[in-house]
Structure formats: structure tokens, C-alpha cells
C-alpha positions as a printed Julia matrix, in Angstrom:
159×3 Matrix{Float64}:
 70.8   -187.92  17.64
 68.13  -185.3   18.09
 64.54  -185.96  17.05
 63.21  -183.92  14.09
 59.47  -184.28  13.97
 57.23  -183.02  11.04
 53.63  -182.36  11.85
 51.28  -181.85   8.9
 47.91  -180.31   9.63
 45.7   -177.25   9.22
 46.41  -173.99  11.03
 44.15  -175.01  13.93
 44.08  -175.71  17.64
 44.24  -179.5   17.14
 47.51  -179.24  15.05
 49.03  -176.96  17.69
 48.08  -179.42  20.45
 49.57  -182.46  18.59
 52.8   -180.5   17.97
 53.06  -179.25  21.55
 52.45  -182.76  22.9
 55.17  -184.16  20.62
 57.57  -181.45  21.81
 56.82  -181.92  25.49
 57.88  -185.59  25.28
 61.53  -184.23  25.54
 61.09  -181.79  28.41
 59.21  -178.86  29.75
 61.32  -176.0   28.34
 59.7   -175.3   24.92
 60.86  -172.77  22.32
 58.58  -171.61  19.58
 59.35  -169.81  16.29
 56.36  -168.14  14.56
 57.04  -167.17  11.01
 53.43  -166.13  10.31
 54.02  -162.39  10.71
 55.41  -160.6    7.66
 58.86  -159.13   7.91
 57.15  -155.7    8.14
 55.07  -156.82  11.11
 57.97  -158.21  13.08
 58.62  -155.63  15.8
 62.13  -154.56  14.79
 64.27  -155.93  12.03
 67.26  -157.89  13.42
 65.72  -157.9   16.89
 63.85  -160.89  18.25
 61.59  -160.36  21.17
 61.32  -163.36  23.35
 58.07  -163.65  25.23
 56.13  -166.41  26.92
 52.95  -167.54  25.07
 50.54  -170.34  25.15
 50.71  -172.75  22.3
 48.85  -175.99  22.1
 48.05  -175.93  25.78
 51.74  -175.37  26.72
 53.82  -172.36  27.78
 56.49  -171.67  25.21
 59.29  -169.08  24.81
 58.38  -167.47  21.54
 60.1   -165.59  18.78
 58.29  -164.03  15.77
 60.65  -164.49  12.81
 59.6   -164.21   9.19
 62.85  -164.93   7.42
 65.9   -166.19   9.41
 64.13  -169.25  10.93
 67.34  -171.3   11.29
 68.97  -168.57  13.29
 65.92  -168.22  15.62
 65.84  -171.96  16.09
 69.57  -172.0   17.0
 69.08  -169.21  19.47
 66.17  -170.89  21.25
 67.96  -174.25  21.22
 70.44  -172.82  23.63
 68.07  -173.25  26.49
 64.98  -175.09  25.22
 64.61  -178.86  25.31
 62.49  -178.71  22.16
 61.94  -175.96  19.61
 58.73  -175.87  17.64
 58.69  -174.13  14.19
 55.17  -173.23  13.14
 53.77  -172.99   9.61
 56.63  -173.69   7.16
 54.32  -172.59   4.28
 54.24  -169.09   5.79
 57.98  -168.99   5.91
 58.14  -170.06   2.29
 55.78  -167.26   1.32
 57.88  -164.67   3.14
 61.07  -165.96   1.46
 59.29  -165.69  -1.97
 58.11  -162.2   -1.31
 61.42  -160.9    0.13
 63.87  -162.47  -2.37
 63.32  -162.5   -6.11
 64.76  -165.08  -8.45
 68.08  -163.25  -8.67
 68.52  -163.81  -4.9
 67.89  -167.54  -5.0
 71.2   -168.1   -3.22
 69.78  -166.38  -0.16
 66.83  -168.7   -0.08
 69.14  -171.7   -0.35
 71.2   -170.32   2.58
 68.07  -169.86   4.73
 66.93  -173.44   4.0
 70.41  -174.73   4.71
 70.47  -172.94   8.04
 67.46  -174.96   9.17
 68.8   -178.3    7.93
 72.14  -177.51   9.66
 70.27  -176.9   13.0
 68.48  -180.23  12.39
 71.73  -182.18  12.17
 73.59  -180.23  14.88
 71.81  -182.04  17.76
 71.21  -178.77  19.6
 67.65  -179.6   20.6
 64.73  -181.75  19.6
 62.79  -180.0   16.82
 59.13  -180.09  15.82
 58.17  -178.5   12.51
 54.56  -177.75  11.44
 53.36  -177.41   7.91
 50.06  -177.23   6.18
 48.64  -180.12   4.18
 48.9   -178.0    1.01
 51.66  -175.87  -0.41
 51.02  -172.18  -1.28
 50.56  -171.26  -4.9
 53.22  -170.25  -7.37
 56.84  -169.55  -6.42
 56.14  -169.8   -2.65
 54.85  -173.35  -3.24
 58.02  -174.27  -5.08
 60.07  -172.84  -2.18
 57.88  -174.71   0.33
 58.54  -178.01  -1.58
 62.27  -177.28  -1.52
 62.09  -176.77   2.26
 60.31  -180.02   2.75
 62.62  -181.85   0.37
 65.72  -180.49   2.08
 64.3   -181.46   5.57
 63.15  -184.96   4.54
 66.43  -186.91   5.05
 66.61  -185.53   8.62
 62.95  -185.98   9.67
 62.77  -188.82  12.28
 59.01  -188.91  12.76
 55.99  -187.74  10.83
 52.55  -186.95  12.35
 49.44  -186.04  10.42
 46.5   -184.24  11.95
């Protein structure tokens, strides 16, 4: 069974270091999904640009992905030992901004895609979330993400 680690901490270098060290326990090939950019800021809709970056003192193969996080994780898991998903609260905010209440099914599908990857044993996974949820609807979506992930989390780290 793959490990699914949840790291809770501020958007800071120490949180990145703790997450990267946890990920590196499983191998040197690290994938990284960064949902902090808005969908409009992502280079080209439907196109993921993989590039090497530094994260937490480690070199990672990175994708910027604001909405379809589960798909990005699955793609990186094809070659990475561990995939790190940064800032779940940012992903929740993008989902809230992109899909109104009438499109709640789409949000449920996106969350389900992540939990499916968590149970598929494709790679070890490290998720990073802030200590506090965003306000309003994004906060409720963030809580749903964490609630959906909870049964599959094998380790929790707090920074």
C-alpha cells in the first residue's frame, strides 16, 4: 500500500523542507504539483509544462495545475517515486472560483480523482495544506477535500 502523507503548515520554507524530506524517504525521483497559480496564470489550458525546480532543498519535476490536480498527480506518478501536492487550500480556492454551486458535481469529481490516485498505489504521495482553511465557500471545499482524503492518509506531520 502506498503512503499518503499530509503535512500541515504555513506556506514557508520549513513546511516545504519537511514535505520534501518526507517524500525523499521513498526515492530520489520526486514529482511536484503546484496549484497556487490561478487557471488564467497557468501557461496554456489543458497543457502541463513539466520543468525541474527546487522545492524544499530537493530537485522536483513540477507541474503547475490549478484545477485538475488528480490528473496531474497520476501523470507524474508514472515516473516519480513520490508526488508532492502543494497547498490544498489554494486548489480549493480555484475550484470555488471556477465552479459555482450549480457545478458542484464537477468539484466532487475533482476531489474523487485525488482520492482515487491515493488508493491506486501509483506512487507515494505527500499533500501540503495550510493550518487554516480559506474563508467562505472555498473553506467548505477545503474541508471536503481534507474529509475525503482522511481515510487514506497514512501519516500526518505538522510544522
